[in-house]
Each structure stands twice: as C-alpha cells, then as structure tokens.
N, C-alpha and C positions, 0 to 999 in steps of 0.2 A: 504494500500500500504506500502510495506516494504521501510524504508527510504534509503536503499542501492540500490534499483532498480528504474529504470525509468518507465514511464507509459507503455512502450511496453514490460516490463519484462526483459530488459537487465541491466547488472550491471553498475551503474552510474560512479563509480570511475575507471579511466583508469588503474591505477596501479593494483588495485584489479582484474580488468577484465583480465589483462594479466597474473597475478599470478594464478587466478582460471583456466584459459585456460590451462596453463602448468600443474597444479596439477591434474585437473580432467582428462586430457588425460593420465597422468601417472597412475592414479588409474584404468581407463578404460582399458588401455593397459595391466596393471598387471592382471586384471580380465580375459581378453581375453586369455593371455598367460597361466595363471594359470589353467583355465578351460580346455584348450587344453591339458596341461600336465596331468591334473587329469583324463582325459578320459582313459588313459592307466596306471594310478597309483592311483586307486580309494581310497586308504586309506592312502595316503602320508600325514602324520601329519603336516610337515612343510609347505607344499603347502596349506593345508586347513587353517592353521593359517595365512599365508600371504594373502590368498584370503579374509578371514574374516577381516583382517586389512584394505585392500583396500576398501571393501564395507562399513566398519564402518567409515572410515575417509571421504569417499565420501559423505556418509549420513550426517555426522556432518558438513562438510563444506557447503553442499547445504542448510541445514536448517539454518546455521548461516547467510547465505546470503539471506534467504527468498525464496529459490527455492524449494517450497514445493513438486511439482510433481517429480522432480529428487530425492529429499530426500526420498519420499515415496517408489519409486521403489528400491532405494538403501537399504532402510530399510528392504524390503522383501528379497532382496538378502542376507542381513546380517542375517536374521532369519534362512534361509535355511542353509547357510554356518556355522552359529553358532551351529545349531543342529548337523550338521555333525562333527564339530570340537569337540563337547562334547561327541560324540559317541551315541547320541540319535537316529540317523538314518544313513543309509549308502546310499550314492548317487550312483545310477546305471548310466551306460554310457548314456542311453537315457535321463535321467534327466539332466545330466551335459551338454549334447548337447543342450537340450532345453533351459537351463539357458543362454547359450551363445547367444541365439537369442535376449535376452533383452539388450545386451550391446549396440547395435546400437540405439534403442530408447533413452537410457540414453545419448548416445553421441549427438544425435540430440537436446535433451533438454539442454545439457551443451553448445552446440554451439549457441543455441538461446539466452542464457544468455550472451554470449560473443559478438556476432555480429548481433543479431536480426534475423538470418535466420529462416525460417519457420520450426517448428518442426512438421513433419507429423506423429504425434503419438496420438493415442487414449489412453490417460493415464488411464481412467477408465477400459478399456478393458485389458490393460497390467496388471493393479493391480489385476483384477479379475482372469486372467489366472495365475498370479504368486501366488495368494492365492490358486488356484487349485494345484499348484506345491507343496505347503506346506501341502496339505491335501490328495492328491491322489498319488497313486503309479505310474500311467501312466501320462505322461505329456499331457496337453491340447493342443489345436490348437496353431498355430503360433500367435505371437502378431499382433494386428491390426495396419497397417500403413495406414493413411488416404491419399487417392489420392490427388495430388497437386491441381487438378482442381475441387475438391469437392466444390459444391456450399455452401454458408453460408447463413443461414436464419437470417434475421434481425428481423422478427416478428415471435415469437414462437407460433404455434397453441396449444390450450389446448389439451392434449392427451386424446383420447377416444379409446376404443377398436374398431376394425373393425366391421361394422354393421352386417356382415354376420357370424361372429363367434358365435358359440353356447355358452350359458352361462357357461356350465360346461366344455368347451373345455380345454384340458391341455395346459400349456404354451408352446410356440414354443421353439425348441432347439436353443441354441446360434449358430450363424454362424460366419464365419471368418471375414466377412466384413459387419457390420451393415448398411453401407451407401447404399449397394445394395438392401436393403429391399424395398418393395413397400411403397410409401408415405402413411401415415395414412390419413384416411378420414377426411376432414376438418370439424371442428365443426360448427354447425349452429350458435353458439354463437361467435360473433367477440370479441376476447380478445387480447389486446395489453399490453405488459409489459412496464411499465413506471418507470423510475428511480425515487427514492425519491428526488433526486436533482431537477428534473423538477417539482415535486409537491411543493418543497420548493420555487422554483422561482415563480410558479403560486400563491402560498399563499402570497408571498411578494407583487406581483402585486395586489392581492385582498386587501392587507393591504393598498396599495396606493389608491385604490378605496375608502376604508373607510375614509382615510384622506381627499381625494378630496370631499367626501360626506359631511364631517364635514365643510369643507371650503365653500361648496355651502350653507349649512345651515346658516353659518355666513353671506354670501352674501344675503341670504333671509332676515335675520334680518336687514341688511343695507337697503334693498329695502323696507321693512316695514316702516322703519324710514322715507325714502324719500316720500313714498306715504302718510304717516300720516302727514308729514310736508306740503306736497302739499295741502292735504285736509284742514289742519288747516289754511293755507294761504288763501284758497278759502273762508272758513267761515269768517275769519277775514276781507277779502276784501268786502264780502257782508254786513257784519255788519256795515261797515264804509261808504258804498256807499248809497246815497239817493235812495228811491224807484223809483223815476222818472228816475234817471240815469240807474238803473238796467233794467227798461223797454226798454230804448233806446239801452242798450248793448245787449239785447236779439237778436237784428237783426245785431249785430256787428260780422263779420266773425272771428275777432281775439278772441273775447270773447267766441264764440262758439267753436273755435279750442282749446282754453285752457280747456274748460269744457270737450270736447271729449277726450283730452289727459289725463285728470285726470281719466276718466272712463276706458280708454285703459290701463293706468298704473295699475289700480286696477284689471282689468281682467287678464292682463299679470301676475301680482303678484300671483293671485290665481292659474293660470295654472302652473306657475313655481313651486309653492308650491306643487301642485299635482304631478308634474314630479319628484321633489326632494323626495317626500314621496314614490313614486313608485320606484325610483332608490335606495332608502334606503332599501326597501323590497327585491329588486333584489340582491343587494350587500350582504345583510344578508343571503339570500338563497344560493347564490353562495359560500360564505364563509363557510356556514354549509355543503354544498355538498362536497367541496374540502377537508374540514376537515374530513368528514366521509370517504372519499376515503383513507385518510392517516391512518385511524384507522384499527387495526388488533386485533383479540382476544388475550388476554394475554396467552392463551394456546399455541400459536405459539412460545412464549418465554419459557414458563414453561416446555413444552414437551421435551426440549433439556437436561434437568438436571437429569431425573430419572436414566438413566444408569450411569451417572457420580457419583451420590450419592451412588448408590448400589455398584459399583466397588470400590470406595474409602473406603466405610465402610468395605467391605470385606478385602481390603488390610490392613486396620488398625485393623482388628480383632473385628469389631463392627457390630451390627445388627441395621439397621436404616430403618424405613419406611418414605418415602417422601409423604406427603399428599398435594395435590394441591386443592386450593379453589379459586373460582372466575375466573376460566379460561375463562369464557365467557365475562369478563370485557374487553371493547374495549380500546386500548391504542394506542397512536400515534406511527407510525412506527419508527420515530427517537428515541423515548424512548426505544423501543424494541432493536434497534441497539446499543444505548449507554449503556444500562443496562445489556446486555448479559454477558459481562466479569465481571462487578462488582457483579452481582448476583451469578455468578459461584464462585468468591472469597468468598462471604458471606456464601454460602452453604458449601464450603470446610472448611472454618473456623468453621462453626457450627459442622460439623462432626469431624474435627480434634481437635479443642480446646474445644468445648462445650460438646460433647457427651462423656460419660464415657464408659469404657469397660463393657461388660455384667456382669461380676462378681462384679465390683464396684457398678453398678446400683442395683443389687439384694441386696448387702450389705446395701444400702441406702433405701431399701424398694420400689424401683422402678421396673417396668417391664424391663426384659433384653433387649427387643426390644425398641429402642429409637424412638422418633417421631420428625420429622422436617416438619414444615408446611410452605408452600409457598402460600401466600394469596394475592389477588388483589381485590380492590373494588374502587368505584368511589364516590366522594363527589360532592357538588354543583360546585366546581371550580377546583378540582384536582383529580388525580389518586393516590391511596395509594397502595404500595406494601410492604408486610411484610415478613420477614423470622424469624420464631419462632422455638425454640428447647426446649426440656424439659431436658436439660443437667445441668451442674454444675453452670451455670451463669458466671459472670465475677469476677475474683479474684482481688479485689481492692488493696490488699497489693502488689500483683505482679505488678499491674499497677503503684503504687507509687514507688516501687523499680526500675522499668525500667525507669520511668521518672527521678528519682533522679540519677541513674547511667548514663543516657544520658545527665545530667546537663540541662534538660529542665526547671526545677523549683527547688527552694530550699525546704527543708523539711517544713519550715514554710508555704510556699505557698501551698504545697500539703495538709498539715493538714487543711488549711482554705477552701479547695475546697469541694463542695457538691458532693454527689454521681453522680448526673447528669453530673457535670463538669469532674469528673474522668472518667466516661464512655466515654465522647467525646474525651478523649486523644487517644483512639485507632485509631482515624482517622488521627493522625499526621503522616507526612512522616517518614518512617523508624521505626515506633513504633511497637515492637513485644516483647512479653514475652516468646517466644520460645527460647531455648538455642541452637538449631541447625537449620540452614536455609536449606530448601529443596524446591522442586517445589510445595509441598503441602502447606506449610505455613512456617512462621518464618522469611520471608524476610522483613516483615514490609511494604510491598507495596500493599497488597491486599486491606485493608480497606482505605488506602490513595487513591487508584484508585477509589474506590466506592465513596468516598466523592467528589473527583474532578469531576467525571462524573455527579454526582447529581447536584452539583453547576452549572456546564455547562448547565444543563437542567433547571436552575432557580428554582431548588427544594431544599429541605432540608432533613436531615437525623438525626434520633434520636435513642438512644439505651435505652432500659429498661431491667434491669436484676435483678433477685432475686437469692441469693445463693442457690444452690442445686435444684432450681425449673426451671431455664432456662433463656433464653435471647430472646428478640425480637428486631430486627432492622427494623425500619419503615422509608420507603422512600416516600416522598410526592413530586409529580411533577405537574405542572399546566396542565390543559387540552389542552390549546392552546400554542404553542411555537412560532407562527408567530407574534402575537401581544401581547402587555403588557398593562394591565390596570394600569394606573399610576396616581400618585398624582402630579399635577403641582404646583410648589412653586417658590418663588423668594427669593434670598439672595444675598447680595453683588452687587445688581444691575443687576443680571442675572437670567434667568428662568431655572429651572431644572425639570426633571421628575424622580420620585422615584417609583419603582414598588410597588403597593399598597398591594400585598400579603405578603410583608415583614413588613408592618406597623401594629403594634399591637393596637395603639390608638393615638388620637390627643388631646392635652391639651393646655391650655393657662397658661403660667408660669409667675408669678409675681416675680420681683427681691427679694422680702422679703421671697419667698418660697425656695430660693436657699441657700444651706449650703455646707460645705465641709466635705468630708470623706477621710482621709489620704491625704489631700492636693488637692483633686479632687472635682469639683463641682458636686452636686447631688440635687435631689428634691424628695419629697414624692408625687408620682403621683398615685392616687387611693389607693390601698392597698400595693403598693410596693415602695421601694426606688430605684430610677433609676439614673445612672450616666448620666451627661449632657455634651454636647460639642457643640460649635458653628459650624455650617456647614461651615461658612466662614473660620474658623481656620483649619478645616480638609482639605478644598480645597486650603488652603494657598492663599486666596483672600485678597486684601487690604481692610481695613475698609473705607467705604465711609465717606467723611467729614460730610455729613448731619446726619450720624448715631452716630457720636462721642458724641453728647450731649443728646442722647436718652437712657441713661442707666437706667432711671426709668420707661421706657415703658414696658408693658407686651410683652412677646415673644410667638408666636406660637411654639409648641413643637411637633415634630413627634417622637413617640417611636417605635424603630425598635426591632424586636425579631429575632435573628439569632441563632437558635439551643441552646436556653437557655440563650444567652447573650443579655441583654437589654441595649439600648442606647437611650437617649433622644436628638434629634437634634433640636437646637434652630435656627429658620429661621426668615426671615423678614416678609413673607406673604405667606398664603396658597391661591392659585388661583382657582384651578379647579381639577376635576377628568376627565381623558380622556383615551381612548384606543389609544395607539400609536404603530407604526411599528418600531421596533428596527433595526437600521442600524449599523452593526459592523464597527469599525474603521479599516483602513488598513494601510499598509506601516509602517512608523515610529511611527504612533499612534496606532499600533495594540494592545499594552498593556499599557494603561495609568492607574495608580493607581486611584482608586475610581470611574472609569468611565467604563460603560458597552458598550456604543455606543452613537448614536445620533438619533434624529428623527426630522421630520418637523411637526410643529403644524398646526392647522387649519388656522391660520392667515398667514402661510408661514414662520414663524420664525423658525430658527434652534434651537433645544433644546437638551442639553446634558442629557443623561439618566445615572443616578448614579448607582453604584454597591453597594448594601447594605452590602454585605459581606466585601468588602474593607473598607467601612466607619467604620464598627465596629472594624475591625482590626486596622485601622488608629487611632481610638480613644483609643483603648486598648494599642497601642504602646506608647501613650503619658502619660500613667498612671504610668510609672516608675516601681519600684520594687514591688509595692503593688498589681499589677494586679493579678487576679485569674481567669483565663479563660480556658475553654477547647479549644476553637479555638483561642488561642493567635496568634499574628502575627508570621508567619513562620520565624524562625531564618534565618538571612542572611547566605546563604551557602558560607562558606569560602573555597576556593579551597585549597586542601592540598598543603603544601609547597613542594618545590623541594627536601627537605631533606627526604620526605617520599619515601622510596625505595621499589619497588615491584619486586619479582622474578617471571617471567612468564615462565612456562614450557608447551610447545605445539609442537607436531611433525608435524602438518599440517601448511604449510607455509602461506596459505591464512588466516586461523583462527588466527595464531600467529601475522601476520601483523595487522589484523583488531583489535584484542584485544590490541595490543601494542599502536595502534593509539588512541583507546578509552581512555586508561589510561594516555597516554602522554598529550592528549588534556585536560584532567581533572587536569593536573598539577603534576602527579606522575613521578618519575624517574624509568624507567623500564630496568631491565636486562633480556634478553631472553635466553632460553635454548631450544635445539631441541629435547630433550627427558628427561626421569627421571634421568638417570645417569649424564647427562650433568648438569641438575639442581642441583643435589646433590653436584657435584664437585664445581659448582659456589657458592652454598650455603656455603660451607666450606671455600672457598678461597676469595670470593668477598663480603662476608657479613659485617656487619649484615643487614638484611632486615626487613621491617616493616610488610610485608605480603607475602604469597606465593599463587599464582594462578596456578593451574595445570590441565592439561587434565588427563584422566585416562588411556586410551588405548595408550601406547607409547612403543617403543622398548627399550630393555635393562633393564629399570626399569619403572614400571607403576606408576600412580599417587597414588594408594593405598600404594605401597611400599615406595614411596618418603615421603608421609605423616607420615607413621609409623617410618621411620628413623629419621625424624625431631623431632617427639614426644618422641623419646627415650632419648633425651638430656633434662634434667630438665629445663635448662635455656630457652628452646624454648616451654615450655608448654603453654604459653599464646600467642604465635605467631598465628595470624589469618591465617587459611588455607582454601582456597576456591577451590573446585573441579568443573570444568566446563567440562561436558562430554555428550556424546550421550547415555550413558547407563541409562536406565530409570526404571529398575526393582527394586522392594523393597529390594531384596537381595543386590543389588549394593549400594543402599542408606544406608542400615544398615551397610554394610561393611565400607562405608565412615565415618559413625558415629563412628564405632568401632576403626578406625585408628586415630581418633582425628580431623576430618575435622570440621570446623565451619559452612561451607555452602556447599550446593550441588546444582549446577545450571545445568539444562538440556538444551543442545544446541537447541533442537527443540522449546523451549519456550524462547530462548535467547533474551534479551533486554538490551541494554547498560545501560539504567537507572537502571535496576535491579542489574547489576554488580557494578555500581558506588555507588548506595545506600547501597548495602551490604558491600562494602569495607569501605565506610565512617562510617557505623555503627560499624564495627569490629575493625578498626584501632584506 
C-alpha cells in the first residue's frame, strides 16, 4: 500500500487531493482539446508537443502518488504521442478519434483517487487495446466500461477451459465486453483463495496451542507429584499402623474411600497423560499442515527475474545467462513476498556492478557470456538462497575509499578490518561505490533493503567474493516464522528468551579467564577470542544486591554470531530451551532497543524475547573508537540543519508540493521554481544552494539544460544535482550523466526514502 493512499485507493492528504483534482483535470482537458484540434491539423508540431507534455506530466504525477492504473494508461498515451512528436509515425484521424475514447476512463480513475467514486473501467482491457493502438494501423474496439451492476465474485473459481471445447480449438476472438461471456464451468475441485494474513493468524493460534500444550505438560508433572505424594503417604501410613488396626480399617468406609480415591487419581492421571500425548500429536500435525499450506516453490519467486536480467544486461551492453537451481525448494510465502524486491536488487547489482563487458571478460580469459546463478536449497532448520556471479568480485579498495569518504570509519579502523568485515559494509544504509545514482544502482539503498528485509525475517546474510572470479551473496532464513526456538535464561532477576539460531555456543567463564583488549573485556573461548558484555549492562538493568558480592563466581556465557560479529553475553543462569510464539510489541513499545517482542511461557509468565542483532550493536557501540565491525551500530541520523538550502524545480504543482513537503519535513530549506528558466533565475539571484533537484520535462528550459548551465560555472562543479523524472530510457539517463547530474531518480519507482538518502549522501 502506497503511504499516500488510503485503503480504498483515495489520496489521504486533503491538500494533495484537491491539488491533484485540479491538475489532473487540467491535463485531461488539455488532452481532450488537443486531440480534437489535431483531428483537423494532423501534423501540428506545437499541438503534438503540448499533448505529449500533458500525458507525460499526468503519468508522472499519478505514479508519484501511487496511482498505478492511471499512470499506466497515461504512459501508453505518452508513447503514442511521443512517437508522433519525433516523426516516427503519423497519426491518422481514426487513430486520434480512438485515442480520445481513453480520456474518460482516465478521468474516472482520477476521480476515484479524489472522492472514492467507483471507476467503471476494465484497466487490463484498456491497456490491451491501447497496446493495439501502438502496434496496429487500425484502431481496436472501444475501451471496456464495466457495468455498474456487474456482480463481484468473492471466491474465484480455478479457471478451466470449457469441457466441450476441442483440444486444438483456436482461441476465441476478444469481445467488447468480457462480462457478457458465459460463466466458465465450475471446477470439480473446490478452491478458495486465502490471504497470507489469515494463514499468519491461524499459525499464531496454533502457536498458542503449542504453548497451552506445554502448560498442560507442566500440569501433568504437578499431578504426578500429587499422586506420588498421595501414594507415599499411603505407604507411610500402612507402615506405621499395626496389622490388627489395618484389618479393622478394611471395613472402614473412610479408609476404603481414601484407597479408591488414590486408585481414581492414578487412573485419571494416566488418561490425562494419554489425552495430552494425543493433543501433542494433533497440534504437531496441525502445525505441519498449516505450515505446508504456506509453502510455495521457490520457482514462483525465481521465475519473475529472467526477463529483468536479460533486458538489463542488454541495456548495459552485456551478455548474461541466468541459471536457476533448486526451484522446487519449498519456501514460506512470506519469505517469497519479503525477498522479491531484495533479490531483484541483488540481481541488478550483480549485472551492473559484478559482470564485466564482453570485451573485458575475453581480455581476462573468461567467456563473453557471463553467468548469474540463483540457487535455493533447504537445510535441517533453514532455507538458503544464493545469488552467485562469475564477475569481477568486490573491489575492497573502492569499499575502503567510500567508507572513508563517508566518514564511517577512520583509515586505521579500515586497515584493521578483515575481508569479511569489509564485504559486510555494502549493507550499510546509503553505501555505494557508484559515482552516478540511477534507478539501476548507485543509490546505496538496494543492499540496505536486502539486509533489512532479511533481518525482519530473522535471517542473516553473508557475502563471499574473490577478485576476478565472482561474488556470492547467501541469505539464510528459518523454516518457521511463526514460532522461535529459544534459549530461556535469567539475568538481573528477570527471565528472557534468546533465539537459539543466533547462538553459536555456550560456555562457563571463570573470572580468571577474562582479560582486556583495548580496554574491553574478552575471553578465549574455544579457538577464538570473543568480546564479552554483561547482559544486565546492555539492558541497563540495576545490579541486584545479592549479586554484588559474587564477583568470583563463574558466569554462564552465551556466544552470539551475527554475520561474523561474535559477542559473549554473561548471564546469571541458563534455564531451558523452548519453542515460543513471538508476540510483537505495539503502540509506544513498537520499537524498543534490544527487544524483538514478548511471549508467554508454559508457566504463564510473560517473557521478553531479545533481539540478537540489537544486542551486538549495543555492545559494539560501547567499545569506543577501537571497534571494527561490519555491522557497526547505525550512525544517529542527524537531520540536516536549516542552513542546508535546496532549489527544487518542478512544473507539476502536485509533485512540487509533495517533494517540497518531503524535504521540509526532513529539515531542509526549500526554494521552489515552476520551470527550468525560473530555477535558473532563482539560482543566480537567490543562491547559493547546497543542492539542486529538478524535473526534466519542463517548459522554457528543461532539466537537462538547467543542469548543463549550472555545470558551466566552475564554482558549481561539485554542487549535487538530482534529476527526478518520468523519462526512463537509457538514452535519457546517459544524457543526465553527460550534463553532470549526480543522481537520476525515476518517478515510477519514487520513494521519499530514496530521495532523502540520496540527498544526504550527496550533500
């Protein structure tokens, strides 16, 4: 869901809603009037240019707001008019008349975003017919308008061809109104689509059953103790009672009742034990069944990337084969959803950064055709996904230079880092070794997104690279996302749960084993030296009075391994291992440092579930200037001071207001310009500015021309210039680079975090 839209698809912000209504109507009216004029003036260049501008701006504004359907139709409009403007085709009167029929569907979609009115538009049919307009000389049928009283199916039947149709029958011709077609024959297989959220809720309830089952097992243990105590009491009573008295008590109703009660308690205990055992089997089976329902083949994820890799490689002048292995591996559907965009980033990085041009590869003795492998496989407790390429590997010197230039570490710290730690730096926010930012790469957000999503899945990610041989990025995520196998421990008088998949080993540390390295406690554990930290210190808990005199006691030590960073946590007591259901915290406690959530243990006690990644970051943040980590604690983001002045050039009022809001909320002082010439005049009269953000398609002076003028003055050679535009072709991006732009952000993929991260990196 786009953050600017409500659940029903309307624009949330009242001011933006009013502005978009006015601007979209202006563009739609301009298209309507322009096409009407063009019917009698087929080659009027000024009209074609104005029509293209209306379509281009409508597309950009719609996509900026997340109105993808409207943006897609406007994009096809732009393609047709752009080709006519460039002289690549001549629009005949029937084609122009046909195009005008698409203005009303666009108007309905725009009004839906403004006031929630029903848009009676079959968008897929409109796009299909528009595609026909770009490929055929004769226009197709009129766009489909869905009747208002058209029924809506809440349960979608699985599509099957009509049973009477011959196997080799040709496909039916498209008709103007698909709603009027006969209903397909209902499949004999009852299939219902269920949202993953409902499966998540069901899995959570099963987790509660698991916890309840554990509690029943504890109650069974208590019952065993009661029965054993009763039997022991009976034996003791018999051993102390004379034989004659026992014979007299045999006829005593009270004695008989006590004996029968003991037998009934034993029988009931055995039956409850059988019931608990059966319940345990049912819960395990139910959990496994629901978990299997959530699983989908990895091929459903991998199959989306072949075309993207092929087209990107072609655009970059490279030849790349994408090899998919392990497509049959079953993966949790949430993993598929969460890793789709990160894997796309990884593949784009592999093709853009890792793979060399064919001539370069041949010069290195490699095949001209590069190989990128997307692999999935399953271990005992996790799913592993790897992206491998046979390219140039990682440039460690470029990584060091970028980290030093961004003031992330000192030269001494970088020199002390291992290759593994340097590799992990690519996952830091805003980290990129590219000199130009485009939608392909260089923004420094792709690998950061990968790392964030993997951590959200309770997984980890590692990079292995060899110069001139290639790079492998390995993602490991747990098989189950609903429950967490945890180590239950006690420290500072409280119990905590720690996910056991992050635990490398458990040790007993003696005080004499602890020494200092650069002022920080450490110990030799096994074959490695590991930094130590008290869990009470990381959680900022008070030291209990009874613990103050126990400095000579041994401490249980839990060694965490987070992407190559090891930390030994000193705790008071290790209690148990247990499967727990993680409950996220809400409201004011939504994001508490070092805490992932909470759970209820078998005895009913509430237990905090700790976040291993945060614990390692917290410990590393206490180590002062000597730390050498790949995943060092993220630097506190200091909002840019008001003295940072940005010149914003954008002719679309909706986009201009939205971008201005984003920048001002981030702390920048913004000067706005309505076109390129206005921006140039303000640049010369109201400067200096710390950055220039500009649209490309603007009247009087476009963004390319504005950037070129700025770069002509030597004193502005280092001024950050960011182009935000709807133009997506490689020729446009190359032109942006040629005129000196530092970043090229496409509006169709616009994200305010991308804009702000790019600006912070460049300013």
